[in-house]
BAVOKE-829855 format. One line per 4 residues: their letters; for each residue y, x, z of C-alpha. Coordinates in Angstrom, 3 decimals. Each point is the difference from the previous one (the first is absolute). Layout:
BAVOKE-829855
A) Y:X:Z ~ ... $
end
This chain:
BAVOKE-829855
MNMK) 25.437:61.127:14.009 ~ 3.029:-1.334:-1.828 ~ -0.118:-0.964:-3.662 ~ 1.593:3.254:-1.129 $
DAFR) -2.776:1.996:1.669 ~ -2.562:-2.452:-1.373 ~ 1.168:0.662:-3.559 ~ -0.152:3.741:0.674 $
FQNK) -3.542:-0.284:1.341 ~ -0.944:-2.155:-2.973 ~ 1.095:2.818:-2.300 ~ -1.970:2.485:2.116 $
LQTL) -3.166:-2.049:-0.379 ~ 0.504:-0.132:-3.765 ~ 0.478:3.775:-0.157 ~ -3.177:0.651:2.001 $
MGTA) -1.924:-2.448:-2.173 ~ 1.242:1.787:-3.109 ~ -1.258:3.340:1.336 ~ -3.412:-1.475:0.837 $
QDIL) -0.219:-1.642:-3.424 ~ 0.792:3.309:-1.702 ~ -2.848:1.672:1.902 ~ -2.480:-2.731:-0.930 $
SSSR) 1.168:-0.129:-3.621 ~ -1.047:3.590:-0.694 ~ -3.584:0.303:-1.256 ~ -0.036:3.565:1.327 $
NITK) 0.398:-1.395:3.519 ~ -2.507:-2.844:-0.128 ~ -2.740:1.949:-1.821 ~ -1.542:3.454:0.329 $
VENT) -0.547:1.756:-3.309 ~ -2.372:2.954:-0.195 ~ -0.256:1.987:-3.232 ~ -3.005:2.257:-0.605 $
YLRK) 0.403:2.524:-2.801 ~ -3.551:0.527:-1.297 ~ 0.543:3.588:-1.045 ~ -3.612:1.004:0.634 $
KVMP) -1.144:-2.238:-2.868 ~ 1.900:2.098:-2.544 ~ -0.018:3.324:1.853 ~ -3.191:0.566:2.057 $
EAED) 1.638:2.847:1.838 ~ 2.913:-2.182:1.171 ~ 0.151:-2.342:2.986 ~ 1.044:-3.638:-0.111 $
EVTV) 3.479:-0.633:1.410 ~ 1.005:-3.033:2.032 ~ 3.615:-1.139:0.407 ~ 1.408:-3.008:1.823 $
DQPT) 3.152:-1.819:-1.102 ~ 2.604:0.148:2.742 ~ 1.469:-3.265:1.342 ~ 3.721:-0.669:-0.112 $
SEYS) 0.271:-1.100:3.634 ~ -0.893:1.426:3.384 ~ -1.440:-3.425:0.871 ~ -2.742:0.118:-2.645 $
EQIT) -2.652:0.224:2.728 ~ 1.358:-3.154:1.667 ~ 0.248:-2.328:-3.000 ~ -1.687:-2.993:1.659 $
CVAE) 2.356:0.334:2.948 ~ 2.985:0.230:-2.367 ~ -1.127:-3.268:-1.626 ~ -0.274:-1.630:3.440 $
FLLY) 3.410:1.425:0.879 ~ 1.501:-1.556:-3.132 ~ -1.433:-3.378:0.969 ~ 1.411:0.440:3.515 $
LMTE) 3.456:0.692:-1.431 ~ -0.307:-3.084:-2.214 ~ -0.798:-2.119:3.053 ~ 3.056:1.369:1.819 $
KEKL) 2.139:-0.697:-3.059 ~ -1.198:-3.614:-0.029 ~ 0.754:-0.408:3.721 ~ 3.443:1.526:-0.335 $
GAAI) 0.781:-2.049:-3.110 ~ -0.869:-3.222:1.824 ~ 2.120:1.018:3.017 ~ 2.984:0.815:-2.229 $
YQAK) -0.389:-3.344:-1.777 ~ 0.086:-1.839:3.328 ~ 3.049:1.976:1.129 ~ 1.853:-0.734:-3.240 $
ATLD) -0.557:-3.712:0.538 ~ 2.141:0.175:3.152 ~ 3.040:1.452:-1.761 ~ 3.130:-2.096:-0.469 $
LQAG) 0.696:1.068:-3.584 ~ 0.657:-2.666:-2.598 ~ -2.326:1.450:-2.647 ~ -2.306:1.859:2.369 $
LDGE) -0.054:3.766:0.387 ~ -1.630:0.825:-3.319 ~ 2.123:-2.566:-1.816 ~ 3.244:1.308:1.468 $
IGLN) -0.920:3.601:-0.772 ~ -0.620:-0.995:-3.620 ~ 3.194:-2.056:-0.191 ~ 2.036:2.808:1.507 $
STRQ) -1.344:2.420:-2.567 ~ 1.202:-2.389:-2.712 ~ 3.405:-0.380:1.685 ~ 0.441:3.766:0.044 $
ELAG) -1.055:0.253:-3.635 ~ 2.516:-2.672:-1.078 ~ 2.762:1.530:2.113 ~ -0.623:3.325:-1.726 $
LFRR) 0.218:-1.675:-3.412 ~ 3.270:-1.757:0.857 ~ 1.406:3.239:1.438 ~ -0.710:1.839:-3.250 $
MTEV) 1.646:-2.833:-1.957 ~ 3.207:0.321:2.033 ~ 0.131:3.704:-0.798 ~ 0.338:-0.727:-3.726 $
RNSE) 3.603:0.426:-1.188 ~ 1.986:-1.078:-3.047 ~ 0.517:2.951:-2.301 ~ 1.292:1.062:-3.393 $
TLIP) -1.419:3.074:-1.715 ~ 0.712:1.631:-3.348 ~ -3.123:1.481:-1.598 ~ 1.052:2.519:-2.677 $
NGGT) -2.004:-0.424:-3.231 ~ -2.215:-2.488:1.795 ~ -0.197:-2.427:-2.930 ~ -1.377:0.275:-3.523 $
GFRF) 0.493:-1.996:-3.188 ~ -0.025:0.195:-3.789 ~ 2.838:-0.100:-2.552 ~ 0.528:0.679:-3.674 $
NNEG) 1.811:3.194:-0.957 ~ 2.350:0.501:-2.934 ~ -2.950:0.564:-2.318 ~ -1.512:-3.338:1.006 $
NQVS) -2.852:1.572:1.965 ~ -1.060:-1.395:3.368 ~ 0.428:2.597:2.737 ~ -0.361:-0.099:3.783 $
YRCD) 2.855:0.559:2.404 ~ 0.501:0.228:3.772 ~ 2.674:-1.592:2.150 ~ 1.021:-0.107:3.638 $
VKKV) -1.264:-2.869:2.164 ~ 2.021:-1.632:2.767 ~ -2.470:-1.292:2.602 ~ 1.351:-2.622:2.408 $
VTIN) -2.138:-1.050:2.975 ~ 1.024:-3.151:1.870 ~ -1.973:-1.539:2.848 ~ -0.942:-3.622:-0.606 $
FDRN) -0.592:-1.117:3.568 ~ 2.076:-0.790:3.074 ~ 0.013:3.288:1.908 ~ 1.321:-1.581:3.196 $
KVRK) -2.750:-2.630:0.089 ~ -2.708:2.563:-0.668 ~ 1.459:2.294:2.658 ~ -0.068:-2.877:2.521 $
MCAD) -3.598:-0.869:-0.910 ~ -0.933:3.635:0.562 ~ 1.724:0.049:3.399 ~ -1.628:-3.286:1.068 $
LSKK) -3.470:1.196:-0.996 ~ 0.478:3.335:1.771 ~ 1.173:-1.749:3.169 ~ -2.941:-2.414:-0.089 $
SDEI) -2.409:2.875:-0.619 ~ 1.360:1.944:2.972 ~ -0.324:-3.050:2.262 ~ -3.599:-0.647:-1.026 $
SGQI) -0.864:3.702:0.293 ~ 1.223:-0.118:3.588 ~ -2.120:-3.072:0.715 ~ -3.064:1.625:-1.567 $
DAAV) 0.505:3.225:1.967 ~ 0.377:-1.964:3.227 ~ -3.089:-2.060:-0.785 ~ -2.311:2.948:-0.626 $
VNTQ) 1.212:1.790:3.138 ~ 0.004:-2.967:2.388 ~ -3.040:-1.949:-1.208 ~ -3.243:0.929:1.710 $
VAYE) -3.333:0.186:-1.829 ~ -3.125:-0.807:1.997 ~ -1.942:3.090:-1.017 ~ -1.052:3.057:1.991 $
APFD) -0.311:3.154:-2.075 ~ -3.418:1.674:0.491 ~ 1.499:3.451:-0.632 ~ 3.396:1.698:-0.225 $
VNDT) 1.897:-0.477:-3.226 ~ 0.655:3.761:-0.121 ~ -3.688:0.955:0.194 ~ -1.442:1.793:-3.021 $
FSDV) -2.985:-1.210:-2.016 ~ -2.107:2.621:1.761 ~ 1.131:-1.189:3.452 ~ -0.784:-3.657:-0.673 $
FEAF) -3.265:0.605:-1.884 ~ -1.424:2.429:2.545 ~ 0.738:-2.411:2.866 ~ -1.676:-2.785:-1.989 $
AVKQ) -3.027:2.204:-0.792 ~ -0.463:0.866:3.669 ~ 0.204:-3.669:0.964 ~ -2.547:-0.920:-2.676 $
ATA) -2.381:2.706:1.177 ~ 0.075:-1.286:3.560 ~ -0.167:-3.686:-0.883 $
end
């Protein structure tokens, strides 16, 4: 499989592991709880009543197998992780795949910042009664008053330089994105998927359970 498919399968393994972990994390799945209401002790004419707490998963009768399945998925994740690591080592990217992905994210973030800066414009606004102050009236008393405020906004950076930095970063980001896309599509990962990436948890687990039963 290529690296793109490998990443997709890696996510699939993590999703399946999460489902298995949820099953095993519920005490109602890994234990059987029986409650006996001792009604006869307080009412001789009554009968004791027994209830059983219901599990949260349909796999509650296969808990040991679910645990083995989780370990199996972990083993596959380790194998795939090692294969992806080896494939990444063959890539001709200056900072490696992970490094370039991280750097490109930063480039895009900075380009967005510079783009927003270039959208700021000089402006002059009159804010009616936007200011307050105090003065003495004819009687010598201090009283408050309001006045208009003229607000002048002037950029204090070189718009042309910032615009060019934004353009350069965006161009570099696009180039690296193309290299990354090509790398993940064209680079092969030495790993054979043991099941289809579109299989459901039930599909994969049932096939595993059958294999375990016949082993």
